[in-house]
N, C-alpha and C positions, 0 to 999 in steps of 0.2 A: 755491406750497405744494402739497402733496398735497391735492387737492380733497376727498379722502375723509377728511382729518384730522378727528378729533373735537374737540369744544370743550375748552377748558382751564378748570380751576376758577378762581374769583375769588381774587385775591391779597389777603391781609389788609391790605397797605399801600396797595393801589391805590385811587385815588379822592381822595386827599388829598396835595397837593403838599408838605405839611409833614411827612408821616408817614414819616420816614427814621430809620435807626438813629442814636442819639444821638452815637456816637463818630465819625460822618462828617459832622457839621454843617459848614456853610460857614465858611470863615475870612475875616477882613477885613470891612470895611463893605460892605454890599450896596447897589447903586444902586437907585433907585426902580423900580417895575414897568415892564416893557418896553412902550414905546409901540406896538411892532409887533403887540401882541396884540389890537388893535382889529379883530376879525374882522368881515367884512361879513355882512349878514343872509342872503345866499345861499350862505354857505360850506357845503360838504358835510362837511368834516372840520376840526375845531378841536382842536389838541393843546395842553394847558397843563401846564407844570411837570413834564414827563415825566422820570423818573429811573430808572436801572437801575444798581445797584451790585452788584459781585461781591466776596464776602468773600475775604480772604487769610488762610489758616490756617497755623499753625506749631505744632510740638511734637507729642508723642505723643497728646495729647487733642484736637488739631485746634482749638486756641483761635484765635478770630478776632482778629487783631492790626491789621488795616487793611482798607480796601476799595479796589477799583479802580472809579473813577467812569466807567463806560463811557458813560453818558448822564447829564448833570447839568443838570437844569432846562431842558429844551428845550421851546419853544413855537412854534407856527406854525399857519397855516390854509391851506385848499385849496378852491378853487371847483370846481363841476362842469365837466367838459370842459377843465380847466386842467392844466398840467404844472408842478410845482415840482421843480426840480433840487436835490438835496441832495449837496453836494460837499465833499471834504476828503481828507486823506491817509489811508493805511491806519492803522487803529486810532483814528480820530477819533470813532467811534460811529455811523456812518451806517447800517450794516446792523442793528446792535442797535436803533436807533430804528425802522426799518421793521418788524422782526420783533416788537418790543414793541407797536407800534400794533395789529397783527393778533392779538396774544396768542399768537404762536408761542413766545415766551418771556414770562414774567410780569414786569411792571414792578415797581419798588420803590415808586414813588409817581407821582402825576399823574393826568390824565384825558385821554381821547380821545373827543370828542363826534362821533359819526358820524350825520348826519341827525337830530340831536336826542337821540340815545341814547349813554350813556357805555359804550364798549366794555369798559372795565376793571371795570364792575359787572354785566356781563351774566352770566346763568346759562347752563347748558348748552344749553337749547333756543334761547334768543335768540342765542347765539354760533353755533349751527349755522345759523340763518337768515342771520347775517351773512356766512357763508362764500359764500353765493350773490351777495352784493353787493360783497364785497371779496376780492381775490385777490393773488397774488404770482408774479412770474417770477424764478426763481433765477439766480444768477451762473453756476453750472456746469450747462450744459444736459444733459450726459451723466449727472452724478450725481443729477439730479432726476428721471430717468426709470428705470422698472423694467426692467432688461435682459432679464427673463424674459417680458415682455409685449410684444405687437406694439403699434404706435402706435394701431391701431384699438381694441384691447382697453383701452389706457390711457385713451383718450377716452371709450369706452363706460362705463368704471367711474365716471367723474365723473357722467355722465348718470344712471346707475343710483342712485348714492349720494344724489344730490339729487332723485331722482324726477322727472327732466325728460323722459326718453324711454326706451323699451325696444323691442326687436325691430327691425322694419323702420324705424321712425321714428328709432331711435338710429343705425342704419346711415346713414340719409339725413343726419342731423345731423353725423355724423363726417365724411362726404364734404364737407359744406358748410363745416365748420370748416377742413379741410385746404386747401380752395380759397381761403378767406378769407386764409390766411397764405401763399399762393403755392406750395402743394404740390399734388401730384396725388392724387386719391382712391385710386389704386393703391398709394400709399405706406402705406395703412392696414394692409397685410399684412406690412410689414417690421418688423424689430426695430431698437432704437436704434443698435446698432453699425453698421448699414448706412447711416447718414447722416453727413454732414459736420457740423462744429460749428455752422455757420449754420443748417442744416436742423433740427438738434436744438433750437436756440433757438426756431425757428419753431413746432416741435411744443409746446414749453413755453408759448409764447404762445397757441397753439390750445387747450391744456388750460385756461389761465386764462379764455379767452373762452367756454368751453363753458357756463358758468353765467350768461353775459351780465351781467358785473359792472359796477358804476358806478365802482369805484375799484380800481386795480392798483398795488401796490408793485413797481417794476422795480429789482431789486437787482443793479446792475452787469451788465445783460443783454448788454452788448457787449464787456466788458473781456477776455474770453477769445477774441475773434474777431479776424481780421485786418482791416485798414482797409477793404478793399472790401466785405467782408461786414458790417462795422459799419454802413456807410452804408445797405445794403439793409435791415437790421433796424430802424434808426432811421426810415427812410422808411416801413416797414411800420407801426411803432407810431404815427407821425404820421397815416397814412392811416386806421388803425382808430379813432383818436381823432376824426377828422373825421366818420367814418361813424356811430359809436356814442356819441359824447359822453363818453368815458371820462376820468376824472381820473387822472393819474399822479403818484406820488411817485417820481421818477427818481433813483436813487442811483448815483453814479459818483465816481471820483477824477480824471477828466480834464475840466478846465474847457472845453476845446474841444469835447468831445462834448456836455456839458451845455448849452453855448450853442446848439447846433444844434437842440435839441428843446424847451427849457424856456421858459415864459412868465416865470417868476420863478426866482431862484436863492437858496438859503440855503447859507452856508458854515459848516462845522463844524470846530471845533478842540478837542481833548481833551474831547469830550462836550458842548460848548456851541455854540450858533449864535452866530457873531461878526459876521455880516453877512447881510442879506437885502434883496432889491430886485428890480426888473425886470432881466431878463437883460442888456439893453444897458447899463444903468447899472452893474451889478456888474462886467461885463467891461471896459467902456471907462473908467469912473470909479470904481474901487474906493475904499472909504472905510475900510478896515481894513488894517493892516500885514501881517496873515497872508494876506489875499486877494491883496495885491500880491505877496507872496512866492510864492504858488501860481502866479499868472499869469506871473511871471518865470521859473518852472521849466518852463513848457510848451515842449516842443521845436518848433522851426520847421523844416519839411522843405526849405525853399528856401534855398540858400547866399546870404548877403548880405542876406537879409530880416531886419528887426528882429523881436524877440520880440513876442508878443501884447501884453505890457505890460512895457516895459523897467524901469519902477520907478525909485525913488530910491536912491542909494547910502547907506551908513552915514555919519553925520556925520564920521567920521575918514577917509572916502574908501574904506573897505573895501567889499566886495560885500555885497549883501543876504544874510543867513543863510538856509540852506535851511529850508523849513517844518518846524517841530517838532523842530529839531536839539537833541539832548541831553535831551529830555523823556522820563522814565520813566513808564510808564502809571500807576503808583501814586503818583508824586511829586506833591506839591502845596505851595503856598505862599500866603501872604496876598496879597490883591489880584488884579490881572489875571493870568490863567493864561498869557498870551502874553508877559509882561514879560521873561523871560530871553532870548527870541529876538527881541524887538521891535526894529525898525530905525527907529522914529519918532524924528525929531530932538528932539521935545519931551518925550520920556519922562523922568520924574523919580520921586522917592520917593512922590509922591502915587499913582502907579500901583500901588505895592505895598500901599496901604491900602484901595483901593476895588475891589470886584468889579464891573466895568461891566456895566450892562444894555444892551439894544438901544435906542439913542437915535436920534431922527430927524435925519438929516444932509441930506436933501433930500426932496421929496415922494415918498412910497412907498419911500424908501431908508433903511435903518437899519443902524447899526454899533455894536458894543460897544467903543467907544474914548472915553475922557474927555478926550482932547487935542483938537487942532485939528478943526474940523468937517469939514475936507477934508484927508485925509492922502495924497491922490493927487498933490498938487502943483499941482492946477488953481487958477487965481486965484479 
């Protein structure tokens, strides 16, 4: 985010997971509260019941006729120095989740407890102090930089706004930040258009590091970069985490990228988390049909090598449907949101009556599926 961004006003609905517009209430029976919400005592961030709805307006008077549930009752936790990968297809609500947590957009409902304080209830001054502890690295490295400012000026602005350093001390800090992300101090005199995409993303990371944050939302930081540069940026993020103990919420749509950097992975579909667990468990032993569909869609660059997860075929022998096929952003129906695309052989009409919550399928591994405890085909 722009580190100079001012605080946002409190939203009237924030702070209560049930405070949502009446005409967008959940349909179908709701499963018991998610077991995955048992956050450890040392959690830095605990998100509960996060919702973000966008109204659909029609007519000359702009009457609200429906809502797009961009984020619909999302809950998770994150420890200090840990990386939680948030993965899903485009439009699943990943970026909206990250921005709502930092109050770059206002949530509709829910709470985000950061080190004991609810971000959604913070006033202007408290939110300004939060900006020094929580930052964001945007997906578009060029669009997030001011083309009229040199890199040195952009970094010094952050230091000035947060009253960290001025004058010669600020210059020293700018040079130090550039070196930390693998750039030269001489780059401080250049403008954003003089850098490659990977270098611009390093500058964005340096800007986030300027305030020495404890938590960074990485919003698809490598999706616009080629493969070799992706690896360099991922390795840089991992090295910075080892050195400074930063917690990451790493947002991406590529499971192979998320696996490389994450300690745990949460999978999102249509605004909901449908599976969460340790990276190895989610990748090798997926417990939700949507996760399996995502994994089967990961391309393999080596001819003859099997996909990351081949998955199970449809009961009638047909292929696994593509993730999210045919789902309109505003469409909703009773029961499980993934039912129309689900390839689970045990799906039946019960799935249309219950909105599944995250249920424990294995130690530390949760999935929102009411059918077999293991949908991956493992014995």
